[in-house]
N, CA, C and O atoms as a GROMACS GRO file, in nm:
protein
  420
    1UNK      N    1  -9.841  -2.323  11.317
    1UNK     CA    2  -9.802  -2.342  11.455
    1UNK      C    3  -9.827  -2.487  11.494
    1UNK      O    4  -9.929  -2.547  11.461
    2UNK      N    5  -9.730  -2.539  11.565
    2UNK     CA    6  -9.742  -2.674  11.617
    2UNK      C    7  -9.729  -2.668  11.769
    2UNK      O    8  -9.636  -2.607  11.821
    3UNK      N    9  -9.821  -2.732  11.839
    3UNK     CA   10  -9.811  -2.742  11.985
    3UNK      C   11  -9.719  -2.857  12.021
    3UNK      O   12  -9.730  -2.966  11.964
    4UNK      N   13  -9.629  -2.832  12.116
    4UNK     CA   14  -9.537  -2.936  12.163
    4UNK      C   15  -9.549  -2.950  12.314
    4UNK      O   16  -9.557  -2.850  12.385
    5UNK      N   17  -9.551  -3.075  12.363
    5UNK     CA   18  -9.546  -3.094  12.507
    5UNK      C   19  -9.400  -3.085  12.552
    5UNK      O   20  -9.311  -3.067  12.469
    6UNK      N   21  -9.376  -3.097  12.682
    6UNK     CA   22  -9.240  -3.083  12.735
    6UNK      C   23  -9.141  -3.176  12.665
    6UNK      O   24  -9.034  -3.132  12.624
    7UNK      N   25  -9.175  -3.301  12.653
    7UNK     CA   26  -9.083  -3.399  12.596
    7UNK      C   27  -9.054  -3.370  12.449
    7UNK      O   28  -8.939  -3.374  12.406
    8UNK      N   29  -9.159  -3.340  12.373
    8UNK     CA   30  -9.140  -3.307  12.231
    8UNK      C   31  -9.054  -3.182  12.216
    8UNK      O   32  -8.967  -3.176  12.129
    9UNK      N   33  -9.079  -3.082  12.300
    9UNK     CA   34  -9.002  -2.957  12.297
    9UNK      C   35  -8.854  -2.986  12.321
    9UNK      O   36  -8.768  -2.940  12.246
   10UNK      N   37  -8.825  -3.062  12.427
   10UNK     CA   38  -8.685  -3.093  12.462
   10UNK      C   39  -8.616  -3.166  12.348
   10UNK      O   40  -8.503  -3.133  12.311
   11UNK      N   41  -8.683  -3.267  12.293
   11UNK     CA   42  -8.623  -3.346  12.184
   11UNK      C   43  -8.599  -3.260  12.061
   11UNK      O   44  -8.492  -3.265  12.000
   12UNK      N   45  -8.698  -3.181  12.024
   12UNK     CA   46  -8.689  -3.103  11.901
   12UNK      C   47  -8.586  -2.991  11.913
   12UNK      O   48  -8.507  -2.970  11.821
   13UNK      N   49  -8.585  -2.920  12.026
   13UNK     CA   50  -8.489  -2.810  12.040
   13UNK      C   51  -8.346  -2.863  12.052
   13UNK      O   52  -8.251  -2.796  12.012
   14UNK      N   53  -8.329  -2.982  12.108
   14UNK     CA   54  -8.195  -3.040  12.121
   14UNK      C   55  -8.136  -3.074  11.984
   14UNK      O   56  -8.014  -3.071  11.967
   15UNK      N   57  -8.221  -3.106  11.888
   15UNK     CA   58  -8.174  -3.148  11.756
   15UNK      C   59  -8.179  -3.036  11.651
   15UNK      O   60  -8.125  -3.051  11.542
   16UNK      N   61  -8.242  -2.926  11.685
   16UNK     CA   62  -8.266  -2.819  11.588
   16UNK      C   63  -8.149  -2.720  11.586
   16UNK      O   64  -8.128  -2.646  11.681
   17UNK      N   65  -8.074  -2.722  11.477
   17UNK     CA   66  -7.958  -2.633  11.465
   17UNK      C   67  -7.995  -2.493  11.416
   17UNK      O   68  -7.911  -2.403  11.419
   18UNK      N   69  -8.119  -2.475  11.372
   18UNK     CA   70  -8.159  -2.342  11.324
   18UNK      C   71  -8.280  -2.288  11.399
   18UNK      O   72  -8.359  -2.212  11.344
   19UNK      N   73  -8.293  -2.329  11.523
   19UNK     CA   74  -8.407  -2.284  11.602
   19UNK      C   75  -8.373  -2.180  11.706
   19UNK      O   76  -8.261  -2.176  11.758
   20UNK      N   77  -8.470  -2.096  11.737
   20UNK     CA   78  -8.458  -1.995  11.841
   20UNK      C   79  -8.571  -2.014  11.941
   20UNK      O   80  -8.685  -2.039  11.902
   21UNK      N   81  -8.540  -2.000  12.069
   21UNK     CA   82  -8.640  -2.007  12.175
   21UNK      C   83  -8.680  -1.864  12.208
   21UNK      O   84  -8.594  -1.780  12.236
   22UNK      N   85  -8.810  -1.836  12.206
   22UNK     CA   86  -8.862  -1.702  12.230
   22UNK      C   87  -8.953  -1.705  12.353
   22UNK      O   88  -9.048  -1.782  12.359
   23UNK      N   89  -8.922  -1.621  12.451
   23UNK     CA   90  -9.001  -1.606  12.573
   23UNK      C   91  -9.082  -1.478  12.557
   23UNK      O   92  -9.025  -1.370  12.541
   24UNK      N   93  -9.216  -1.489  12.562
   24UNK     CA   94  -9.301  -1.371  12.541
   24UNK      C   95  -9.365  -1.321  12.670
   24UNK      O   96  -9.462  -1.245  12.667
   25UNK      N   97  -9.311  -1.363  12.784
   25UNK     CA   98  -9.364  -1.320  12.914
   25UNK      C   99  -9.319  -1.178  12.948
   25UNK      O  100  -9.238  -1.118  12.878
   26UNK      N  101  -9.374  -1.126  13.058
   26UNK     CA  102  -9.338  -0.993  13.106
   26UNK      C  103  -9.200  -0.996  13.170
   26UNK      O  104  -9.147  -1.103  13.202
   27UNK      N  105  -9.142  -0.878  13.189
   27UNK     CA  106  -9.012  -0.868  13.257
   27UNK      C  107  -9.018  -0.930  13.396
   27UNK      O  108  -8.925  -1.001  13.437
   28UNK      N  109  -9.125  -0.905  13.467
   28UNK     CA  110  -9.141  -0.960  13.603
   28UNK      C  111  -9.141  -1.113  13.600
   28UNK      O  112  -9.076  -1.177  13.682
   29UNK      N  113  -9.214  -1.172  13.506
   29UNK     CA  114  -9.218  -1.318  13.494
   29UNK      C  115  -9.080  -1.374  13.458
   29UNK      O  116  -9.038  -1.476  13.512
   30UNK      N  117  -9.012  -1.306  13.368
   30UNK     CA  118  -8.880  -1.352  13.324
   30UNK      C  119  -8.780  -1.349  13.440
   30UNK      O  120  -8.690  -1.433  13.445
   31UNK      N  121  -8.795  -1.254  13.531
   31UNK     CA  122  -8.702  -1.244  13.644
   31UNK      C  123  -8.708  -1.369  13.733
   31UNK      O  124  -8.615  -1.394  13.810
   32UNK      N  125  -8.815  -1.446  13.724
   32UNK     CA  126  -8.830  -1.570  13.802
   32UNK      C  127  -8.752  -1.685  13.741
   32UNK      O  128  -8.729  -1.786  13.807
   33UNK      N  129  -8.712  -1.672  13.615
   33UNK     CA  130  -8.637  -1.776  13.547
   33UNK      C  131  -8.680  -1.790  13.402
   33UNK      O  132  -8.790  -1.751  13.365
   34UNK      N  133  -8.590  -1.848  13.322
   34UNK     CA  134  -8.615  -1.867  13.179
   34UNK      C  135  -8.569  -2.006  13.137
   34UNK      O  136  -8.496  -2.073  13.210
   35UNK      N  137  -8.612  -2.048  13.021
   35UNK     CA  138  -8.555  -2.166  12.958
   35UNK      C  139  -8.422  -2.121  12.899
   35UNK      O  140  -8.417  -2.021  12.827
   36UNK      N  141  -8.313  -2.194  12.927
   36UNK     CA  142  -8.181  -2.150  12.879
   36UNK      C  143  -8.178  -2.117  12.729
   36UNK      O  144  -8.240  -2.187  12.648
   37UNK      N  145  -8.109  -2.013  12.695
   37UNK     CA  146  -8.086  -1.958  12.561
   37UNK      C  147  -8.209  -1.887  12.503
   37UNK      O  148  -8.208  -1.849  12.385
   38UNK      N  149  -8.313  -1.867  12.583
   38UNK     CA  150  -8.432  -1.798  12.533
   38UNK      C  151  -8.404  -1.650  12.510
   38UNK      O  152  -8.332  -1.585  12.586
   39UNK      N  153  -8.464  -1.598  12.404
   39UNK     CA  154  -8.465  -1.455  12.375
   39UNK      C  155  -8.596  -1.400  12.429
   39UNK      O  156  -8.700  -1.462  12.412
   40UNK      N  157  -8.592  -1.284  12.493
   40UNK     CA  158  -8.712  -1.230  12.557
   40UNK      C  159  -8.770  -1.115  12.475
   40UNK      O  160  -8.703  -1.015  12.449
   41UNK      N  161  -8.896  -1.132  12.434
   41UNK     CA  162  -8.971  -1.028  12.365
   41UNK      C  163  -9.111  -1.026  12.425
   41UNK      O  164  -9.194  -1.111  12.392
   42UNK      N  165  -9.139  -0.932  12.513
   42UNK     CA  166  -9.266  -0.922  12.585
   42UNK      C  167  -9.379  -0.891  12.488
   42UNK      O  168  -9.380  -0.786  12.423
   43UNK      N  169  -9.474  -0.981  12.478
   43UNK     CA  170  -9.587  -0.961  12.386
   43UNK      C  171  -9.678  -0.848  12.434
   43UNK      O  172  -9.755  -0.794  12.354
   44UNK      N  173  -9.670  -0.811  12.563
   44UNK     CA  174  -9.749  -0.699  12.614
   44UNK      C  175  -9.685  -0.563  12.581
   44UNK      O  176  -9.739  -0.458  12.618
   45UNK      N  177  -9.572  -0.565  12.512
   45UNK     CA  178  -9.511  -0.443  12.458
   45UNK      C  179  -9.519  -0.457  12.306
   45UNK      O  180  -9.420  -0.489  12.240
   46UNK      N  181  -9.639  -0.433  12.251
   46UNK     CA  182  -9.666  -0.469  12.111
   46UNK      C  183  -9.572  -0.410  12.008
   46UNK      O  184  -9.533  -0.479  11.914
   47UNK      N  185  -9.533  -0.283  12.022
   47UNK     CA  186  -9.446  -0.223  11.921
   47UNK      C  187  -9.309  -0.290  11.922
   47UNK      O  188  -9.254  -0.321  11.817
   48UNK      N  189  -9.253  -0.311  12.042
   48UNK     CA  190  -9.123  -0.378  12.053
   48UNK      C  191  -9.131  -0.521  12.000
   48UNK      O  192  -9.042  -0.568  11.929
   49UNK      N  193  -9.240  -0.590  12.035
   49UNK     CA  194  -9.258  -0.728  11.990
   49UNK      C  195  -9.265  -0.734  11.837
   49UNK      O  196  -9.197  -0.815  11.775
   50UNK      N  197  -9.347  -0.647  11.778
   50UNK     CA  198  -9.363  -0.647  11.632
   50UNK      C  199  -9.233  -0.610  11.562
   50UNK      O  200  -9.198  -0.670  11.460
   51UNK      N  201  -9.162  -0.512  11.614
   51UNK     CA  202  -9.034  -0.474  11.554
   51UNK      C  203  -8.937  -0.591  11.554
   51UNK      O  204  -8.870  -0.617  11.454
   52UNK      N  205  -8.930  -0.662  11.666
   52UNK     CA  206  -8.839  -0.777  11.676
   52UNK      C  207  -8.881  -0.887  11.579
   52UNK      O  208  -8.796  -0.944  11.511
   53UNK      N  209  -9.010  -0.917  11.574
   53UNK     CA  210  -9.057  -1.025  11.488
   53UNK      C  211  -9.038  -0.991  11.340
   53UNK      O  212  -9.010  -1.080  11.259
   54UNK      N  213  -9.052  -0.865  11.305
   54UNK     CA  214  -9.031  -0.823  11.166
   54UNK      C  215  -8.886  -0.839  11.122
   54UNK      O  216  -8.858  -0.843  11.002
   55UNK      N  217  -8.795  -0.848  11.216
   55UNK     CA  218  -8.653  -0.865  11.184
   55UNK      C  219  -8.608  -1.010  11.190
   55UNK      O  220  -8.489  -1.039  11.172
   56UNK      N  221  -8.699  -1.102  11.215
   56UNK     CA  222  -8.664  -1.244  11.223
   56UNK      C  223  -8.654  -1.305  11.083
   56UNK      O  224  -8.718  -1.258  10.989
   57UNK      N  225  -8.575  -1.409  11.072
   57UNK     CA  226  -8.553  -1.481  10.947
   57UNK      C  227  -8.664  -1.585  10.928
   57UNK      O  228  -8.683  -1.672  11.013
   58UNK      N  229  -8.735  -1.577  10.818
   58UNK     CA  230  -8.847  -1.667  10.791
   58UNK      C  231  -8.804  -1.812  10.775
   58UNK      O  232  -8.887  -1.902  10.785
   59UNK      N  233  -8.676  -1.837  10.751
   59UNK     CA  234  -8.628  -1.975  10.732
   59UNK      C  235  -8.592  -2.045  10.863
   59UNK      O  236  -8.558  -2.163  10.862
   60UNK      N  237  -8.598  -1.973  10.973
   60UNK     CA  238  -8.563  -2.031  11.103
   60UNK      C  239  -8.686  -2.094  11.169
   60UNK      O  240  -8.799  -2.072  11.127
   61UNK      N  241  -8.660  -2.172  11.272
   61UNK     CA  242  -8.766  -2.230  11.354
   61UNK      C  243  -8.773  -2.152  11.485
   61UNK      O  244  -8.670  -2.114  11.541
   62UNK      N  245  -8.894  -2.128  11.534
   62UNK     CA  246  -8.915  -2.048  11.654
   62UNK      C  247  -8.997  -2.127  11.755
   62UNK      O  248  -9.110  -2.168  11.728
   63UNK      N  249  -8.938  -2.148  11.872
   63UNK     CA  250  -9.001  -2.220  11.982
   63UNK      C  251  -9.044  -2.115  12.083
   63UNK      O  252  -8.961  -2.048  12.144
   64UNK      N  253  -9.176  -2.100  12.101
   64UNK     CA  254  -9.231  -1.987  12.175
   64UNK      C  255  -9.301  -2.035  12.301
   64UNK      O  256  -9.375  -2.134  12.299
   65UNK      N  257  -9.276  -1.963  12.411
   65UNK     CA  258  -9.345  -1.998  12.535
   65UNK      C  259  -9.380  -1.873  12.616
   65UNK      O  260  -9.320  -1.767  12.599
   66UNK      N  261  -9.479  -1.890  12.703
   66UNK     CA  262  -9.519  -1.786  12.798
   66UNK      C  263  -9.539  -1.856  12.932
   66UNK      O  264  -9.478  -1.961  12.957
   67UNK      N  265  -9.621  -1.802  13.018
   67UNK     CA  266  -9.643  -1.865  13.149
   67UNK      C  267  -9.728  -1.992  13.137
   67UNK      O  268  -9.694  -2.094  13.196
   68UNK      N  269  -9.838  -1.986  13.061
   68UNK     CA  270  -9.931  -2.099  13.057
   68UNK      C  271  -9.963  -2.150  12.916
   68UNK      O  272 -10.025  -2.255  12.903
   69UNK      N  273  -9.923  -2.079  12.812
   69UNK     CA  274  -9.944  -2.126  12.676
   69UNK      C  275 -10.036  -2.042  12.590
   69UNK      O  276 -10.038  -2.059  12.468
   70UNK      N  277 -10.114  -1.952  12.651
   70UNK     CA  278 -10.208  -1.872  12.572
   70UNK      C  279 -10.140  -1.759  12.496
   70UNK      O  280 -10.163  -1.741  12.376
   71UNK      N  281 -10.057  -1.681  12.566
   71UNK     CA  282  -9.988  -1.570  12.498
   71UNK      C  283  -9.892  -1.622  12.392
   71UNK      O  284  -9.878  -1.561  12.286
   72UNK      N  285  -9.828  -1.735  12.419
   72UNK     CA  286  -9.736  -1.789  12.318
   72UNK      C  287  -9.812  -1.838  12.196
   72UNK      O  288  -9.762  -1.829  12.084
   73UNK      N  289  -9.932  -1.890  12.216
   73UNK     CA  290 -10.015  -1.930  12.103
   73UNK      C  291 -10.050  -1.807  12.019
   73UNK      O  292 -10.044  -1.810  11.897
   74UNK      N  293 -10.087  -1.699  12.087
   74UNK     CA  294 -10.117  -1.574  12.018
   74UNK      C  295  -9.993  -1.523  11.945
   74UNK      O  296 -10.002  -1.477  11.831
   75UNK      N  297  -9.878  -1.530  12.011
   75UNK     CA  298  -9.753  -1.485  11.948
   75UNK      C  299  -9.723  -1.566  11.823
   75UNK      O  300  -9.683  -1.509  11.721
   76UNK      N  301  -9.742  -1.696  11.829
   76UNK     CA  302  -9.719  -1.782  11.712
   76UNK      C  303  -9.810  -1.742  11.597
   76UNK      O  304  -9.767  -1.740  11.481
   77UNK      N  305  -9.936  -1.711  11.627
   77UNK     CA  306 -10.029  -1.670  11.524
   77UNK      C  307  -9.984  -1.538  11.459
   77UNK      O  308  -9.990  -1.524  11.337
   78UNK      N  309  -9.940  -1.443  11.541
   78UNK     CA  310  -9.889  -1.316  11.488
   78UNK      C  311  -9.766  -1.341  11.402
   78UNK      O  312  -9.754  -1.286  11.292
   79UNK      N  313  -9.676  -1.424  11.452
   79UNK     CA  314  -9.553  -1.454  11.378
   79UNK      C  315  -9.584  -1.517  11.243
   79UNK      O  316  -9.520  -1.485  11.143
   80UNK      N  317  -9.683  -1.606  11.240
   80UNK     CA  318  -9.721  -1.669  11.114
   80UNK      C  319  -9.778  -1.566  11.017
   80UNK      O  320  -9.752  -1.574  10.896
   81UNK      N  321  -9.855  -1.470  11.067
   81UNK     CA  322  -9.909  -1.364  10.982
   81UNK      C  323  -9.797  -1.278  10.923
   81UNK      O  324  -9.813  -1.218  10.817
   82UNK      N  325  -9.684  -1.273  10.994
   82UNK     CA  326  -9.569  -1.196  10.946
   82UNK      C  327  -9.476  -1.278  10.857
   82UNK      O  328  -9.371  -1.230  10.815
   83UNK      N  329  -9.516  -1.403  10.829
   83UNK     CA  330  -9.437  -1.486  10.738
   83UNK      C  331  -9.343  -1.584  10.806
   83UNK      O  332  -9.267  -1.653  10.738
   84UNK      N  333  -9.347  -1.590  10.939
   84UNK     CA  334  -9.263  -1.686  11.012
   84UNK      C  335  -9.345  -1.813  11.032
   84UNK      O  336  -9.417  -1.827  11.131
   85UNK      N  337  -9.334  -1.905  10.939
   85UNK     CA  338  -9.423  -2.021  10.934
   85UNK      C  339  -9.382  -2.135  11.028
   85UNK      O  340  -9.465  -2.220  11.059
   86UNK      N  341  -9.257  -2.137  11.072
   86UNK     CA  342  -9.209  -2.249  11.153
   86UNK      C  343  -9.212  -2.212  11.301
   86UNK      O  344  -9.108  -2.188  11.362
   87UNK      N  345  -9.334  -2.208  11.358
   87UNK     CA  346  -9.349  -2.172  11.498
   87UNK      C  347  -9.401  -2.291  11.578
   87UNK      O  348  -9.483  -2.369  11.530
   88UNK      N  349  -9.350  -2.302  11.700
   88UNK     CA  350  -9.384  -2.413  11.789
   88UNK      C  351  -9.419  -2.356  11.925
   88UNK      O  352  -9.343  -2.278  11.982
   89UNK      N  353  -9.534  -2.395  11.978
   89UNK     CA  354  -9.586  -2.345  12.104
   89UNK      C  355  -9.567  -2.450  12.214
   89UNK      O  356  -9.602  -2.566  12.196
   90UNK      N  357  -9.511  -2.407  12.328
   90UNK     CA  358  -9.494  -2.498  12.442
   90UNK      C  359  -9.626  -2.510  12.516
   90UNK      O  360  -9.670  -2.415  12.581
   91UNK      N  361  -9.690  -2.625  12.507
   91UNK     CA  362  -9.817  -2.650  12.574
   91UNK      C  363  -9.798  -2.639  12.726
   91UNK      O  364  -9.710  -2.703  12.782
   92UNK      N  365  -9.880  -2.559  12.789
   92UNK     CA  366  -9.871  -2.543  12.934
   92UNK      C  367  -9.772  -2.437  12.978
   92UNK      O  368  -9.771  -2.397  13.095
   93UNK      N  369  -9.687  -2.392  12.887
   93UNK     CA  370  -9.594  -2.284  12.914
   93UNK      C  371  -9.490  -2.313  13.021
   93UNK      O  372  -9.467  -2.427  13.059
   94UNK      N  373  -9.429  -2.205  13.068
   94UNK     CA  374  -9.320  -2.214  13.166
   94UNK      C  375  -9.368  -2.274  13.298
   94UNK      O  376  -9.292  -2.344  13.365
   95UNK      N  377  -9.493  -2.248  13.335
   95UNK     CA  378  -9.544  -2.300  13.462
   95UNK      C  379  -9.554  -2.452  13.461
   95UNK      O  380  -9.561  -2.514  13.567
   96UNK      N  381  -9.556  -2.512  13.344
   96UNK     CA  382  -9.564  -2.657  13.331
   96UNK      C  383  -9.430  -2.718  13.289
   96UNK      O  384  -9.418  -2.840  13.276
   97UNK      N  385  -9.328  -2.634  13.269
   97UNK     CA  386  -9.197  -2.677  13.219
   97UNK      C  387  -9.124  -2.759  13.325
   97UNK      O  388  -9.117  -2.718  13.441
   98UNK      N  389  -9.070  -2.874  13.286
   98UNK     CA  390  -8.995  -2.957  13.381
   98UNK      C  391  -8.850  -2.976  13.338
   98UNK      O  392  -8.780  -3.063  13.390
   99UNK      N  393  -8.806  -2.894  13.243
   99UNK     CA  394  -8.668  -2.902  13.197
   99UNK      C  395  -8.578  -2.803  13.269
   99UNK      O  396  -8.616  -2.747  13.372
  100UNK      N  397  -8.459  -2.782  13.213
  100UNK     CA  398  -8.362  -2.690  13.271
  100UNK      C  399  -8.416  -2.547  13.269
  100UNK      O  400  -8.490  -2.508  13.180
  101UNK      N  401  -8.376  -2.470  13.370
  101UNK     CA  402  -8.410  -2.329  13.377
  101UNK      C  403  -8.284  -2.251  13.414
  101UNK      O  404  -8.185  -2.307  13.460
  102UNK      N  405  -8.291  -2.121  13.394
  102UNK     CA  406  -8.179  -2.033  13.428
  102UNK      C  407  -8.235  -1.901  13.479
  102UNK      O  408  -8.349  -1.864  13.450
  103UNK      N  409  -8.154  -1.831  13.556
  103UNK     CA  410  -8.190  -1.696  13.601
  103UNK      C  411  -8.127  -1.599  13.502
  103UNK      O  412  -8.006  -1.604  13.479
  104UNK      N  413  -8.207  -1.509  13.443
  104UNK     CA  414  -8.151  -1.416  13.344
  104UNK      C  415  -8.051  -1.321  13.407
  104UNK      O  416  -8.059  -1.288  13.525
  105UNK      N  417  -7.956  -1.278  13.326
  105UNK     CA  418  -7.850  -1.186  13.374
  105UNK      C  419  -7.900  -1.045  13.383
  105UNK      O  420  -7.825  -0.955  13.422
   0.00000   0.00000   0.00000
């Protein structure tokens, strides 16, 4: 797992053709907004989260965020234990994000 600040996150995700953005917040938090193109897998729904992570491609890069950075750090650690070695944690999470946002459909 690598921690990225806002600027590093923006630069890296803009250039990464094989990366996925993963939002591990709750449904309620997600309803407030997301980072565009993020996939939502609530870490507080462990079975759903684990099922989704077990189906991920180990060769891809995963950019993970939550509200403040703690849950996403935990998610990255779980993902690494499952063989997903290319994980990146957004330091400070969505509450510290200063980039583009979107309202989920």
